[in-house]
DOTI-942887 format. One record per residue (C-alpha): residue number from 1; residue in one letter; x, y, z. Coordinates in nm, 3 decimals. Each point is the difference from the previous one (the first is absolute). Layout:
   num   residu        px        py        pz
   NUM        A         X         Y         Z
...
END
This chain:
   num   residu        px        py        pz
     1        M     2.494    -3.283    -4.869
     2        S     0.044     0.205     0.316
     3        N    -0.363     0.080     0.087
     4        L    -0.125    -0.355     0.052
     5        P    -0.247    -0.032     0.290
     6        A     0.095    -0.149     0.334
     7        M    -0.341    -0.159     0.058
     8        S    -0.306    -0.118    -0.187
     9        S    -0.242     0.271    -0.107
    10        A    -0.283     0.080    -0.239
    11        N    -0.108     0.305    -0.195
    12        A    -0.218     0.084    -0.298
    13        A     0.274    -0.100    -0.243
    14        G     0.075    -0.343     0.140
    15        L     0.134    -0.218     0.276
    16        W     0.340    -0.056     0.156
    17        F     0.055    -0.334     0.172
    18        V     0.321     0.003     0.203
    19        H     0.142    -0.312     0.163
    20        E     0.324    -0.038     0.193
    21        D     0.143    -0.338     0.092
    22        D     0.339    -0.077     0.151
    23        Q     0.168     0.031    -0.340
    24        I    -0.143     0.289    -0.201
    25        I    -0.288     0.244    -0.037
    26        V    -0.236    -0.079    -0.288
    27        R    -0.230     0.277    -0.123
    28        V    -0.283    -0.055    -0.245
    29        W    -0.171     0.288    -0.181
    30        L    -0.337    -0.065    -0.165
    31        S    -0.146     0.283    -0.203
    32        L    -0.379     0.016     0.008
    33        L     0.007     0.242    -0.293
    34        T     0.231    -0.161    -0.254
    35        G     0.039    -0.361     0.115
    36        K     0.376     0.047     0.036
    37        E     0.169    -0.228     0.249
    38        K     0.347     0.055     0.142
    39        I     0.196    -0.206     0.249
    40        Y     0.308     0.127     0.180
    41        A     0.246    -0.215     0.194
    42        N     0.151     0.250     0.241
    43        N     0.047     0.295    -0.237
    44        D     0.046    -0.208    -0.316
    45        L    -0.281    -0.026    -0.255
    46        V    -0.030    -0.373    -0.079
    47        V    -0.342    -0.023    -0.171
    48        E    -0.190     0.252    -0.211
    49        L    -0.299    -0.072    -0.221
    50        R    -0.354     0.105    -0.077
    51        N    -0.290    -0.227     0.096
    52        I    -0.346     0.105    -0.111
    53        T    -0.145    -0.339    -0.094
    54        S     0.024    -0.214     0.314
    55        L    -0.140     0.023     0.350
    56        S     0.313    -0.169     0.134
    57        A     0.370    -0.012    -0.080
    58        Y     0.300    -0.203     0.102
    59        H     0.363     0.108    -0.022
    60        E     0.327    -0.185     0.058
    61        F     0.342     0.157     0.034
    62        T     0.343    -0.080     0.138
    63        Y     0.178     0.247     0.223
    64        R     0.332    -0.059     0.171
    65        D    -0.021    -0.369    -0.090
    66        E    -0.338    -0.040     0.171
    67        L    -0.323    -0.100    -0.177
    68        Y    -0.293     0.235     0.061
    69        D    -0.364    -0.017    -0.103
    70        V    -0.268     0.266     0.023
    71        E    -0.365    -0.088    -0.051
    72        V    -0.264     0.265    -0.059
    73        F    -0.335    -0.167     0.044
    74        G    -0.367     0.085    -0.030
    75        R     0.013     0.348    -0.142
    76        D    -0.355     0.116     0.063
    77        Y    -0.054     0.370    -0.054
    78        L    -0.360    -0.012     0.124
    79        S     0.082    -0.133     0.346
    80        G     0.346     0.153     0.009
    81        R     0.152    -0.332     0.114
    82        L     0.335    -0.098    -0.139
    83        E     0.254    -0.241     0.146
    84        C     0.375     0.025    -0.039
    85        N     0.199    -0.303     0.115
    86        F     0.376    -0.028     0.036
    87        F     0.210    -0.317    -0.019
    88        R     0.372    -0.065     0.041
    89        G     0.132    -0.337    -0.109
    90        G    -0.359    -0.121    -0.020
    91        V    -0.083     0.090     0.360
    92        L    -0.278     0.250     0.064
    93        T     0.164     0.288     0.187
    94        G    -0.277     0.259    -0.010
    95        S    -0.358     0.057    -0.111
    96        Y    -0.195     0.324    -0.020
    97        A    -0.346     0.100    -0.116
    98        S    -0.162     0.328    -0.087
    99        R    -0.361     0.077     0.082
   100        T    -0.237     0.290    -0.033
   101        T    -0.135     0.138     0.326
   102        A    -0.348     0.135     0.070
   103        S     0.135     0.350    -0.062
   104        L     0.120    -0.118    -0.345
   105        S     0.368     0.029     0.086
   106        T     0.237    -0.287    -0.078
   107        V     0.209    -0.163     0.269
   108        I     0.263    -0.274    -0.024
   109        E     0.021    -0.259     0.275
   110        Q     0.182    -0.325     0.066
   111        N    -0.195    -0.295    -0.135
   112        K    -0.060    -0.266     0.265
   113        D    -0.160    -0.266    -0.220
   114        K     0.314    -0.170    -0.134
   115        A    -0.135    -0.347    -0.091
   116        P    -0.148     0.090    -0.342
   117        I     0.320     0.184    -0.090
   118        V     0.216    -0.302     0.080
   119        D    -0.234    -0.231    -0.194
   120        R     0.013     0.223    -0.309
   121        A     0.377     0.032     0.014
   122        L     0.054    -0.373     0.046
   123        A    -0.226    -0.080    -0.295
   124        R     0.177     0.261    -0.212
   125        Y     0.349    -0.132     0.081
   126        R    -0.101    -0.357    -0.080
   127        Q    -0.179     0.096    -0.322
   128        Q     0.302     0.198    -0.114
   129        A     0.227    -0.294     0.081
   130        E    -0.221    -0.238    -0.199
   131        K     0.002     0.237    -0.296
   132        L     0.377     0.042     0.012
   133        L     0.054    -0.374     0.032
   134        S    -0.214    -0.056    -0.309
   135        M     0.250     0.222    -0.184
   136        Y     0.290    -0.184     0.165
   137        D     0.107     0.318     0.177
   138        I     0.119    -0.188     0.305
   139        Q     0.195     0.279     0.164
   140        D    -0.287     0.249     0.009
   141        A    -0.246    -0.274     0.098
   142        Y     0.224    -0.082     0.294
   143        L     0.000     0.365     0.109
   144        Q    -0.381     0.003     0.004
   145        L    -0.010    -0.322     0.202
   146        R     0.259     0.130     0.242
   147        K    -0.234     0.290     0.070
   148        A    -0.297    -0.236     0.033
   149        N     0.191    -0.215     0.247
   150        A     0.098     0.303     0.208
   151        L    -0.361     0.118     0.004
   152        A    -0.156    -0.338     0.083
   153        P     0.263    -0.249     0.124
   154        E    -0.253    -0.282     0.038
   155        D    -0.154     0.019    -0.346
   156        G     0.026    -0.344    -0.159
   157        Q    -0.051     0.118    -0.357
   158        T     0.307     0.223     0.024
   159        Y     0.214    -0.294     0.106
   160        Y    -0.144    -0.205    -0.286
   161        L     0.101     0.261    -0.257
   162        L     0.345     0.027     0.158
   163        A     0.031    -0.378    -0.035
   164        C    -0.083     0.040    -0.369
   165        I     0.282     0.251    -0.036
   166        Y     0.252    -0.226     0.171
   167        S    -0.111    -0.291    -0.217
   168        L     0.046     0.208    -0.315
   169        Q     0.347     0.091     0.125
   170        E     0.071    -0.368     0.078
   171        E     0.058     0.066     0.370
   172        K    -0.163    -0.314     0.131
   173        E     0.073     0.042     0.372
   174        K    -0.164     0.342     0.014
   175        G    -0.276    -0.122    -0.230
   176        F    -0.097    -0.291     0.225
   177        E     0.035     0.216     0.310
   178        H    -0.238     0.265    -0.134
   179        I    -0.258    -0.241    -0.138
   180        A    -0.008    -0.179     0.336
   181        T    -0.043     0.335     0.175
   182        A    -0.281     0.090    -0.241
   183        I    -0.185    -0.317     0.094
   184        K     0.055     0.060     0.372
   185        H    -0.158     0.343    -0.045
   186        D    -0.310    -0.152    -0.162
   187        M     0.057     0.094    -0.361
   188        S    -0.302    -0.071    -0.216
   189        G     0.003    -0.249    -0.286
   190        K     0.277    -0.240     0.101
   191        S    -0.076    -0.209    -0.310
   192        R     0.173     0.272    -0.206
   193        I     0.331    -0.130     0.125
   194        M    -0.041    -0.303    -0.225
   195        T    -0.080     0.197    -0.316
   196        D     0.156     0.347     0.023
   197        D     0.267     0.021    -0.271
   198        R     0.202     0.235     0.217
   199        L     0.051    -0.283     0.250
   200        A     0.108    -0.256    -0.260
   201        Y     0.361     0.012     0.118
   202        L    -0.100    -0.091     0.356
   203        R    -0.220    -0.287    -0.117
   204        I     0.289    -0.176    -0.177
   205        Q     0.224     0.010     0.307
   206        P     0.057    -0.324     0.195
   207        E    -0.128     0.172     0.316
   208        F    -0.341     0.067    -0.152
   209        D    -0.146    -0.344     0.075
   210        A     0.069     0.041     0.371
   211        F    -0.132     0.357    -0.012
   212        K    -0.316    -0.119    -0.174
   213        A    -0.058    -0.273     0.257
   214        Q     0.045     0.241     0.290
   215        Y    -0.193     0.301    -0.124
   216        L    -0.236    -0.114    -0.275
   217        G    -0.110    -0.333     0.141
END
């Protein structure tokens, strides 16, 4: 598509959110009339769907071997506020919000309040990983946790779930390393280590007694 916009803009038909990082330009079109959503990576259409039932949406796609996420959050037609957040490899690279001015025009600005965005994304990555692990989809669960780790490198729960993956794959060195790191980063519910079926392989290893004495008291 040759007539894609160079910058974010709004009109009566909808909103364009345009974000450029050091890799690509991502453009998001949100129709206020039909609910159609389109996402372009550079000039390539990578997502197209119609969303008329939800105030928010979340899209994942891979482009040039990179993982990208786009979150549309808080669609509120009365206030005119709508966030569009861009992630690459789990890391938040850009955030924008629309708002309605006193003259009833719509403007799009950079969003400075990043903390709630990071919290939502981290929770989403971990929840997706838990769901995928429950289906024994280890590869895709690992991809979600890799994004979570890039977004929040000191999150103990992410390291715990990575330890579960390494235990399921019978990689004991990485398993013990990640469970120890999870504890160091104040993961909640350390007692789970003794009962979580996903960690059964680690618990039967000769090293576990020493690990238990050091980290679990």
